[in-house]
C-alpha angles and dihedrals in degrees: 000000000000090000092053091047091050091049091049092049091049093050092048090051090054095048096086091048093051091045093050093047094050097041094088095039090055089061091071094221116150136164143190129211108214116192102209093179091066100021095239140104112274106241127192097029114144112228128191124200119204137171125217115249133183091270103034133294131337121205113242099175152317136236141171117225114251122242089273091051096252125139106194099169142357129236105239122242112237092240095043111145121229112251130208137166122006111357136171114226134192127208116195117194114198106214095163093112099026099082099037096104093039094051097042089074093049126092088225129084117320094221124073112262090218107035089174136029114203120194120186119192140161132223129180096203113054091187095055117094111262118186118191113182123187124207112208138188129166092269106026149022141195137188140195141177107272131188 
């Protein structure tokens, strides 16, 4: 009996951790960094997912784009709020280090023109899959609602 009780206590202690880690994944928000200057996925780009609150923005999670540029899920922030209903989200793509090698060979500026790309969008069903790709080049970007 003591072993079962210990196992139950251990599992209960892990419940908040599991819930926090899956909170962002349950939202079904994904992205894709597409490098249209080179025609490849933009790997290694840090991405932050936030939700709008009454007093600003709350961090839901972070990710780094895979080698192919995809962001399939976000690692939840410990203090991530639960979301439901219609919400406004913000994805922030940190491109400050992404173009360094590309632009060093150029005769133009050595710093990225757009060090960050910020995309704000709204969805009324937080459990439905929402895909928000971003197309980037050294001097421009675009986005759209994917599927």
